[in-house]
C-alpha positions in Angstrom: -225.2 61.4 -52.7 -228.6 62.3 -54.1 -229.4 64.9 -56.7 -232.5 66.4 -55.2 -234.2 69.2 -57.1 -234.3 72.4 -55.1 -238.1 72.7 -55.5 -240.9 70.4 -56.6 -244.4 71.3 -57.6 -246.7 68.7 -56.2 -250.0 70.3 -57.3 -250.9 73.6 -59.0 -249.8 76.3 -56.6 -248.3 73.8 -54.1 -244.5 73.4 -53.8 -242.0 71.6 -51.6 -238.4 72.9 -51.2 -235.8 70.2 -50.6 -232.4 69.8 -49.1 -230.3 66.7 -48.8 -229.7 65.7 -45.2 -226.1 65.9 -44.0 -224.6 63.4 -41.5 -225.4 65.6 -38.6 -229.1 65.8 -39.7 -229.1 62.0 -40.0 -227.9 61.6 -36.4 -230.6 64.1 -35.2 -233.1 62.0 -37.2 -232.0 58.8 -35.5 -232.2 60.4 -32.1 -235.7 61.9 -32.9 -236.9 58.4 -34.0 -236.1 56.9 -30.6 -237.4 53.3 -30.5 -238.8 53.5 -34.1 -235.1 53.9 -35.3 -234.0 50.7 -33.4 -236.8 48.2 -34.0 -237.3 45.5 -36.6 -238.6 48.1 -39.1 -235.9 50.7 -38.4 -234.4 50.7 -41.9 -237.8 51.3 -43.5 -238.8 53.9 -40.9 -235.5 55.8 -41.2 -235.7 55.8 -45.1 -239.2 57.2 -45.0 -238.3 59.7 -42.2 -235.3 60.8 -44.2 -237.5 61.5 -47.2 -240.0 63.5 -45.0 -237.2 65.5 -43.3 -235.6 66.5 -46.6 -238.5 69.0 -47.0 -237.3 72.4 -45.9 -240.3 74.5 -46.9 -243.9 73.9 -47.9 -245.4 76.5 -50.2 -242.4 78.7 -49.5 -242.9 78.6 -45.7 -239.8 77.2 -44.0 -240.1 74.2 -41.7 -237.7 73.3 -38.9 -235.8 70.0 -38.9 -238.1 67.8 -36.7 -236.7 66.9 -33.3 -239.3 64.3 -32.2 -241.3 61.4 -33.8 -244.4 63.6 -33.4 -242.7 66.4 -35.3 -241.8 64.0 -38.1 -245.4 62.8 -38.3 -246.7 66.3 -38.3 -244.4 67.3 -41.2 -245.4 64.2 -43.1 -249.1 65.3 -42.7 -248.2 68.8 -44.0 -246.5 67.3 -47.0 -249.6 65.2 -47.6 -250.3 62.3 -49.9 -249.7 64.2 -53.1 -246.3 65.4 -51.8 -245.3 61.9 -50.7 -246.2 60.5 -54.1 -243.9 63.0 -55.8 -241.1 62.4 -53.3 -241.1 58.6 -53.4 -239.5 58.2 -56.9 -236.7 60.5 -55.8 -235.9 58.4 -52.7 -237.0 55.0 -53.7 -236.3 54.8 -57.4 -234.3 51.6 -57.1 -236.9 49.9 -54.9 -239.7 50.9 -57.4 -237.6 49.5 -60.3 -237.0 46.3 -58.4 -240.6 45.9 -57.6 -241.6 46.4 -61.2 -239.1 43.8 -62.3 -240.5 41.3 -59.8 -244.0 42.0 -61.0 -242.9 41.4 -64.6 -241.2 38.2 -63.7 -244.3 36.9 -61.9 -246.3 37.3 -65.1 
């Protein structure tokens, strides 16, 4: 279980409201992903899509849970690069730590 903040400020005057996906949401996400959720990169795609779909409002304007791959892509674009950069440490903290440790070991 994650401890997501209810709201994140991603830039001055720009916020994202978050909610952890429940098991039903995850099943909907897998269905929406179609072939992307069953290919070689399925785990990576689902992790990224889960992060995107955890956004429930952008600047206080509610967003619906995406029902297609195109909806997920559109929401990712609404979130934007700044939003993704703020969300990634919340969802991929362990991956980022592991990557940093590998970089240190290489030096």
